[in-house]
Each structure stands twice: as C-alpha cells, then as structure tokens.
N, C-alpha and C positions, 0 to 999 in steps of 0.2 A: 165558450171552448166547443169546436165542431168535433162530433163523435162519429167515427165510421162503423156502420153496424153491417155486418155480413153473418153469413153461415159458414159453420166449418166445412172444409171440403172433404173431411173424412167421416162425419157422422151427422152434418147437417145442422148441428145445435147452434143455436145464436151465440155469436162473439161480438165483441165491442173493443175497438182501438179508440181509447178515450184521450189519448194524448198524441201530438203530431209527431213526438219522437219515438211512439212505440214502433217497433219493427216486427216484434213476434208476440202473440197472444197463446197462452197456454188454454186449450179448450177446457172448460170446467166439466164436460160431460164425458169426453173420450181420452182425456189426456194428451191430445195431439198438439204438437208444437205448430201453430200456424203463422206462417210469415208472409207479409203483404208485400209484393212487387208493384213494378209499374203497371203491369197488365192483368194480375190474377193473384188470388191467395195461393200459397204452397204450403202443402203438408210436409214439414221436415222430419216427422216420425213421432213416435210415442215418447213422452218423458216419465220418469217414475213419480211416485208420489213423493211430496217433501217428507223427508225423515221426520217422526215426531220429536217436538222440540218443547223445552220449558222456557223458550224465548220470551221476553216481555214485548217483542215487538209482533205485529200481524198486519195484513194486509188492511188497506182502509185507515190505517192509523195516521193522525195528524200530528205534525209537531212544528217547531220553528227554530232555523238557523240563522243567525247574522241578520234577524230581524225580518226574515221573510218565512212565509208559511210553506209547507210541503205536506205532500200525502205520499203514503208508501203505496205503490200500485203495483209492484212486481217483487218475485223472490227468486232468485237462483241459488242451489245449492250446489256446492263443489266439493270435491274430494282430493284430498292430499296424497301424493304419491305413496308416502309412507303411513297413510290411514289417517283418520280425522276429518270432519266435515267442518265447513264454515258457511254462512250465508251471506249474500250479498242482496240488499233491498234497493230496489229501484224507487228513486225519491223525486217525485215531479213536483216543482216549485211553483207557485202563483205567479212570478215573475218570468216563467219560461226557463229557468234553470233547471237542468238535469243532473241528479246526482246519485251518487251511490253510498249507500250506509252499509258498510260490512261489519258483520258480527262474528268474532272469533274468540273463543275461550274466555266469554264473558266481558270483551272488550269491543269498543266501538269507534269506527273510522269513517268519516264522512270526507268523500274525495269527489272531484270534479275533473272532467276531461281537460287536459292542459296541452293545447298545440305547442309543438316544437319549432322553434324558428327554422326557416328553410336552409340555411346556411350550416346547420347544425344536425346530428344525429346520435341518438343514443347508442352506446356500445351494444355489440349484439349479446345474446344470451352465454354464448361460449366464452366470449372474452370478459365478461361481467365477474369481478372478483369481490368476494365478501370483504366489507370494510371499505370498499372503493367508493369515493364521493363521485356522484354523477352530476358533473357541473353543468352539462348540456341541458339540465332542466330547469326552468324558470321556478325559482320558489324564493319565499322570505327568508329561509335559512337553508344552506347546504344540505344535500340530502346524501347519506351513504346507504351502501347495500347491506341488509342485516339477515335477508334470506334469499334462496334461489331454490325454486321447486318446479313440479309439473302437477297440473291441476285438471281434474275431468269433471266436466259438466255432468251431474247425475241426475238432477231433479230442478223443478221449477215450477211456478205458480205466477198467475196473473199475467202481466205486461212487462214485456223486456225490450230494451232500447237497441238491442243487436241481434244479428241473426243467429240465434242460439241453435247448436247443432247437438243434439242428444249423444251423451258419452264421448263427445270430442274432447281430445286431450291437448294441452296447450301449456307453454311455459310461461313462467312470470317470475318477478323479482319484487319484493317488498323493500322499501326504502324507509329510513327513519331520519328525522333531522331535531335540532333543538326546539323547545317551546310546543312539544308534540306533534310537530309537523311529520306528515307522513305522506308516503307516495306508493304508486304501483305500476310497474311497467307489465303490460300485457302483450307477449309476443305471439299470440295468436293471430294478429293483424301484420302487416307488412305495408309500411314501415310500423313498428311497434306503438301501440297506442299507450299514453301516459296518464296517468291519474293522480291529482296532487292534491292534499287537504290537511286534515289533522285528526288525531285521536280526540275523540270527546267522550262525555258520560251523558247519560240520559237526561240529566238535569240541564246540561248545555244546549240540547235540542229539544227542549219543553217537554218531555216524556218523563220526568222525574217520578211521576206518580205511576208510571207503567208497572203492573205486577207481572211476575214469572206466569206463564199459562200452566193451567193443571193438565198434565198428559192424560189422555183418554185411555180407558182400560186397554191393555195390549191386545191385539187381535191375533197374535201367533198362537200356535197350539201349544198344549203343554209339553208335547215332545219336543218342539223348537226351543223351548226355555229350560231343558233338562241337558245336562252334560251328556254328550254323545259319547263319553267314554265310560262313565258308570252309571249314567241316568240318574244322578242327583238333581234334585230340583234348584233353581238359579232363579235370583230376582236381581235385575240390574238396578242400581242407584241412579244411573245416568244414562239412560240406554240411548239417548239421542247423541251423546258425546263419545261413548266408549268403543274403543277399538279392540282391547283386549280383556279378558277376564280369567281369574283362576278359579277352579272348582275347588271348594273347601273341603269336598269329601275325598276326591282322589288325586288331590294335587297336581291337575292337569292345567295347561296353559291353552286357552280357547280363543280363538277368533270370532269377532263379533260382527256380524254383517246383516244389519236391518233386523235385529233380533234374532237371526239364526247363528247358531253356534256351530265351529267347525273345531275339531279336536286337532291340536298342532302337535304337542308332544308332552311328556310327563316332565313336570321340572325336577331338576336336580335339588337335592335337600341343602339347604342353606349352610354355609360354611361357619354362619355366626350362629354360635349356639344362644343368644339372648332371644327371647321372644318378644313379640311387638306388645308394647305395653297398652297401646289404645286399640280397641276394637274397630274392625270395619263396621261401618253405620253409625259410630258414636258422633254426636253433635256438641258442637260447642262454639263459644263466641269470645272475642277478645274485644273489650270496648276500646281499645285505641286503634284497632284495625278494622277496615270494611265498615265503618259504621256501627259497630256492634252486631252485624249480621252473623246469623248462625251459619256454621260452615260443617258439613259433613263429610267425614272420613270416607272416601270411596276405594282407596288403594293404598298399599304400603309397599315398600322395597327395602332391600338392603343392598347398599351399595359399598364399594371398596376402592382404596387406593393402595398401591405398593411402592414403598420408599425405602431404600437400602436392604431390600429382600423381605423387608417386614410387611405384611398386610394389615391393614386398618379398615375397620368396618364402621358404620353408621347406619341409620334407619331414617327414611323418608316417608311422611305421610302426605298422601295426595287429598288435600280437602276442596270442597265444590259447593258453591251456591250458585243457582241460574242467573242471579241478579247481578253479582260480583265476579264471577267466573273462578278460575282455579288459584288455589295458593298451596304453599307446603309447610309443613310442620317437620322440622329436621331435629334428631335426636342422636347425639353424640356424646359419650363419655358422659352419660347421664345430664349433659346440657342441652338445652332447647333454643331453637330459632325458629321465628315466624318469617318465611321468605315469600316475597312477592317480586314479580318481574318489574324492570325499568326500563325506560326508553334507552337503546344503546347509544344514540346521538348524545345523551346527556353526560356521558362517561367520558373522560378525557384520560388517557393514558401517557407517561413519560418515562424515561428511563435517566436514573440519577445514580451515579457512582456505580453503574453495571447493574442496578436492580431497579425493576418495573415499579412504578408507582400509578396510582390512580386518583381521580379527582371525580366527585360526584355530589350534587347537592350542596357546594361550598365546602365540603369537607375534603381532607387529604387522607388516602389511604395507602398503606405500605403492604407489599407484597407478602403473603404467608406461606402459600403453597401453589405448585404448578406441576400437576400430575396428572396421567390418565385415570378417569374415574369409571368404574366398571359395574354393571348391574349384577348382582350375585344371586338375588331371589326376589320373586314378586308375589303380592297376593292382593285379591281385589280386583277393582277396574281401572283402565288406564285409557287417556284419550288418544295415544299413540300407539304403533304397533311395537311394544316393548318386547325384548327379547333377553334371555339371561346371556350375559357375556357382552352386551351392547356397551361400548365405549366412547367417551367423549374426552377432549381436553379440558380439564377443570383447573382455572386459575382463581385463586382467593387472595382478596385484599381486606385488611382490616384496619378499622378505626372505631375502637370498642364505645358504644354497643352495638356497633354495626359490622356486619361482613358483606363485602361487594364481591359478587362471583360471577366470572365469565365461563360460559360453556360453548366449546366450538366442535362443530362436525363438518363434513365435506360441504354442506349446503347452508348452515346456519350458524348464526351467532347469537347467544342469548345472554343478557344479563339480568342478574336479580340481586335484591338487597335483603340480607337477613338481620332481623332485629333481636338481640339477646332477650330470652325470658327466662324468668326465676320459675323454680319448682312450684311455688305458690301460684304464680299466674296460670301455669298449664293445668295444675290440679283444679282450680277455680273453674277454668273454661269447661274442662271436659267431665269434672266430677270423679278424677282419679286420684284415690288417696294414697299417701305415704308414697311418693315416688322416689326412686333410688338418689341418695346425695350424690352430688356431680363430684368426678374425679378430675384431678389435675387442675390445669387453668385452661379454659377455653380460648380459642384463637380472640374471640371478640367480647370476652367477659370482661365488664367493666370493673375497676378497682373500686371498692366501695368505702376506701380510707380516704377519698380525696376531701373531704369536709374538713377533717382534722388537720390537713396540710394547709389549706386555704386558710382556715380560722386560726390556725396556730400563727402563721407568719402575718396574719393580719393583725393580730395582739402585739407581736414583736415590732411591728411597724408603728403601732399605736404607742407602746412604750417608749420608742426613739423619738416620735413626735412629741409625747409629753416631756421627755428628757431635755429636748431642745428648748422646747418653751419655758422649762423651770429654770433654766440658766440666767434668763434676766429678770424673771420673778423674784429669783432668791437673792441677786445682786453679786457683786463680784467679790473675790476675797480681800481682806485687808490686813495690814501689819500691826498689831497692837503692841509689840515690843520687839527690840533688836537691839543686841549689844555685843561687843567682844569682850569675853571675860578671860582671865587667867587663872588656873587652878595652881597654887604654889606647890613645891616639891613636899612629898610626904615623908613622915619619918620611917614608914614601912610600907609595903605594897597593900597592906590591909586597913591602914589607918586613913579613912576616907577624909577627903577636903571637903569644906562646905563653904558656900558663898550665898549671898542673897541679892537678889536683882531691886532694881528701883520699882516703886509701885506702878501698876498701868491698869487700864481700864479694859475689861471684857463685856461684850454685849451678850444678852440671852438670846437663846433659841437658836444659837449657832455654834458649830464644831469648831474645837480648838485643835490646830496642828502645832507641835512644838518639834523644832528641828534643830540639830547640832551638827556643826561643821568643824571638823579638827583636822586641818591641812598637815599638822606635824606627826600625825600617826602614819608610820610606815613601818611594815612587817611587825606590828604591834596593835595593842587595842586599849580603848578607854571606856568604862563602864559609867553611865551617869544615871542619876535617878533625878527626876524633876517633879517638885512638890509644889502645886498651885494651891496657895493658902489664901482664902477668901478673909480680907481684913475685917469684915463685919460680924463674922460668926466663928472665924478661925478654922472652918471647912477646909479639909485637905483632899486633893485630887492628885495621886500620884501617878508618874507615867515615866517607865524605865526606857532609855534611849541608849543602845550599845554601838559603839563605832569601830570597826576594825577594818584593816587593809593590809594584805600581803601581796608581794610581787616576787619575780624571780625568773630565772632562765633555767631551762630544762631541755636537754637534748637539742640544744641550739635555738629553741623557741622561747620566747618570753611569755609569762603568765602571770595574771592577777586575778585576786579573789578578794571579796569585800568591796566597801566604798568607804570613802573619807567622809561622807555625810549620811546621817540617819534622820528619819523623823516618826513621830508617834500622833496619834489623833485619839482625842477623847470626845464624847458627845458632848451636846451642848451643856453648858454650866451656867448657873444663875448669872445675871448681869451684876457688876459690881468692880470694885478697886481689888487688885489681888499682887502680890508679891510671888517671888518664885525662890524657894530654896533648891540649890543645886548641889547634889553630893556626887564626887567623883572619885574613882581608883582607876589608875592606868598601869600599864606595862613597866614603862620607864618613868617609876614613881620618884626617882633621885631627880628628874627635871621637871620644869614648869610645863603646864598642859593649857597652851592657849585654845579656847573654843569659841566659836561665833554661834550664839543663841538667837533664836528667831520665834515668836510667837505669832501665828497668823489665825484668823478665824473666817469661817464661811468657804472653807478649802473645797473645791469639787474633787472628790477622789473616786466616785463612780462604783462605790462597793454596792451600795444597794441597787443600783441599776444593773451591775453585772449580775448580781444574785437573782434579780427578778428576770433578767434576760435569760440566765441559764435556766430557771425552772420554767419559764414559759416556753423554752425552746424544746424541753424534754418531748412533749405530745408529737409536734411536728417533725422531729427529727426521728423519732421512732416509727411514724407513720411513713417517713420517706424511705427508712430502711425497709419497712414492710413491703412498701410499694416496688423498690428495687427488686427485692425477693420475688415478689409477684411477677413482675416484668420478665424477670430471668426464667421463671418456670414457663411463662407464656412462650417465649421466643426459643426456648429449648426445644419445643416441639415444631418449630417451623424448619422448612427445608432452607431457609435463608438465613437462620440462626440470628446471632446478635443479642443484646442484652439492654 
C-alpha cells in the first residue's frame, strides 16, 4: 500500500496519508485539518481535540467484518443540535472497502457508501417524514426514517475520507430496517450521500474483547468543575456523554460543554412528593440483561401524564455502562421495569376495531395508553439537553410481562421494550432493602396464577381421557333380570303387597341398578321396596324406589311433575344367585298395579366421574376468577378500558 508523506502546511510537522481514500489528515502536532488536493495540501483550519471517552474503540484497532480485516484509521466526532456527541470511526479494509463504524449511546453501526441509481433520487430533507419508507435506497430490507437532525463536526483525529470542515453543520436522516438493517442520508453533499449497513455488536466485528478505555484525570480546573451558581463541587459520572447535570447542593440545572459548566436556571420543586429510592452513583446488575454487566445510575427524573384532569407521576432512572450504553429503570406505583431500546423497523402497528395494536418479536401487544408525557423534575446527568416541561407523545402497548413503548417528537421516533421486574430482583440488583410493596396492578404485570389454570385443566383433560378409556375396559351394561309383574289390589292403603321374582344371577364387582316403570300411575304414586336376597347366605340389600307422576292444566298451560319410571343403584354385590322380594303400596290401592321391573349391571352413571370432575375443577375455576379480577383491575387503569 502506498503512503503519501508530507509536511503540515500549518506547522511543518510530518503527516501521512496511508490510504488512497483518505482526503483529510488531522495533524497530530497542531490539530490542523489538512486536505490533499490535485495540486497541494490545504489547511482547512483547526479542529478541536476529541472529547474524552470511555469508548472501547481506538485508532489503530483491528477487527473483522464479513470475513474481511479492517483497521480504524480515523475518527470524527459530531454533535447533535439538541446536545450529545457521537463518534464515527473510519474503517479501512484490507480488500479496499471503506466503511464507517458509528458509535452512539453504546450501540455500533457499520455502514458503507451506497450509490443511488441514476434514475432515482432520495427525498429532500424538508420533504422527508418520520416513519416514511425510502424505497429509492437499495437495501436487503426496506428502510424507514426514524430520526431527522442537524449535526456539527466538532472534533476529529487520524485520517478522514472526505473534506472535513471544522464546525460545519449538516442535515442528516437515520433509517432503520428489519434484521438490524441501518442507513444514513448525509445532506451535506449534493446530491446527498447514502450509507447503508447494519447495527453490530463488538463481537460481530471481532472486537468482543475490547475493554472500555480508562479516562485520564480531568485537566479542567476545580473552578470549572464547581457549580457556577453555588460553587459546590461536582464530579461527572459520564463526562464524555453528559449534556445536562443538576447540582445536588443548590438544585440548579447546568449545561455541560466539555467539562465547563454553565448555569441555566434553578429547578422547580418536584410536584411528586416521593423521594427517589435509588441514589445517583449506585451500581447494580441484572443477570438476564446486558450479559450481567454492571450498570450505574447517573440520572433520575420524574415524569407525568395527565388523563381526565388527573396527573399521574412515575420515576425513571438512567443507567449507563460504556460497553453496553444506556438503559432505563422505571418505577411506577412501586412496580419496576427494565427498559431498553429496540429497532423501530421491527415493530409493526395495526388498527383493529378502532384500537391500535403492535407486534414485536412475534408477540402481539394491545394499546394501553396514548398521552403526552412531561418531564417534571430531574436529578443527576443526562445525555441530552433535558428541560423541565419537555414533552413527547408516549404510546404504551402491553403483552405481560412486556411493555412496548413509543415516544415521538418532531424529529425522532423511539421504541423501547420494558421487562417487568419484581421487588426481589431490584433489591438484589442494587442492594436496596425493603422496597415498598406494589400498588394496584401494573400495565404489564404478569398474572402469577397461570400455572394453576393450566395444571387444573390438564388434570380435567386427563380425567376425561381416563373416563373414555374406562368404558371399553369396564364392559357394557347387561340385563340380569326383567319382568312385568302385577301387584293385586290391597285391603287398605297401608297393607303392602309382596311378590317374589324368579331367581337370577348377578356378577361380582359390578354395580346393580333396579328400575321400575309404572305406566298406570297418573296423578298418583306407588312406593316400592326392593330386597335383593342372596340365596347362598340370605343376605339382603334393600333399595327403595318411589314412582309418582302428576299433570294438569293451569292458566291455559299444561304442566307435568315427576316421572312414570324411576331407578336406584347399589354398589357391587357378591356374585351369586339372587331373588328379589318386592313390596308395594300405592295411592289407588283398590286397583291392581302393573309394574315392569328390570335389574341391570355395570350401568355407567358417571357419579364418580362428575364428583372427581367437580373436585378437580375447583382450583382452575378459582384461578380463572382471580385472573378475570386481575385483568379487570389492569384494564381499569387503561385509557382504552376493557376487561
């Protein structure tokens, strides 16, 4: 690879252009941005030193992407119009590729210049709308606009492949697509330059072992790190990221500019009387998030929404680790959520029956709230220029234990997902004992009784299967005896008539059902007593069977009561030969009483099944009732109601 060696036109110090694509080199001696042209080297002016950072990246670091080696040879630092810096690392590949590795808020994006077909043109910055798909950009997946802004080039180091003008302001738009696709439109060129690639992790680019750099001791004076309002000493926890900080001594909101503090105004007292539970500077880790990396609380805020004239407050804690970036811990009604951003392109929204719904990661989310969220109070450090009174449109969707949230302002759309945490998880993570017990039901609080519902209905299904299989195993019912008998008229209504049947055989271990059918009973009754007599030992099993039937017409409508046939069942009797003694009394005792008597065995009555079914159904039914109550309480707090 050829190397162009020259002398800085400003200080005459030696500089090198090591890559053919390099246009500008920042002189390491005088900080001049030196551009090479066809005829000579041009001094573009001084550039500021790179803001101190805990970034795991550095110039000269080598990695690998898509099987090709690269080296970080340059770094540009840009500042957002609303505050906040991000870095763009110039990556030169061994195969001649030229890439950019953007680093913002702990996330990394590898992109490459993407030519636009001659017959197409990307929309102008003014006509670009948030959420709009830019189909003119060739990409493996459609890209939509998630942010519009204006950036200023404030610092640089090493080699840069474009003509960097110090402090030049330019418009840009960030795009996102599914499967971590990412793109940027740079409107500082005409026509605009387009860069397309994807979000990556350090592991994806062969830098998984890169460690956050240790910040050098700050060189600013003690005066610069004192509150300009009360002179109280301040120490920034994330100085390379912080744009706003509050003074813990005089409650002032301060602007941060490379370590220099500027008094903005005194904060108004928080309308929320509750104190922040976790202190600024506390460190904690959650095993199931961020690979268990420790996260430090660097800021906290009170936010609110107003619904039907009532203001509701909650607390949000800003967590930071230079290796994983920023996360949030949200505290509302003593419920907790761990919140991390998601790719907006991975979220699909639809409208069903007038209500918005969302789908993310294969899960369906139901809208819970849509209202302006306002910043009421802040404490600690923040990576953007936060102000009391700042508002965004906040839309929350729930699919317990997850909450999918969208925040929209004029220039940006952000999506995040909140994971519900128990008090025990938060106490363990931050060592905060005895957290207050949750109030009400949280929007994404999971119902804990689901196991009893599933297990209960599984047992009921098992019982049904067993009952079905028991029918053929137990055999079909059989008639042991059947006869039409006639009881002769009685001498009085209390003088019972007695008859005996012929002998019949009964099998053991099977129930016995005795039925009586008296068709002559009409608006009358007959009381029968059946005695099963074992001929071997004269043991008797008695079974009463009463038949009564009444009918008539009342008010022009006919009615009936009772039945002309009844039966009774006894459990299994010993196998053997039996006779049956029948005693009867009946209302019309002066007349004979014909009765059809039948003895059956192995009759499927389902009493045991029904008893077992009802017993097993108690737990899941109670759990269902509890779930309905739980969900009713949840959705009673929603703007969109429902139960």
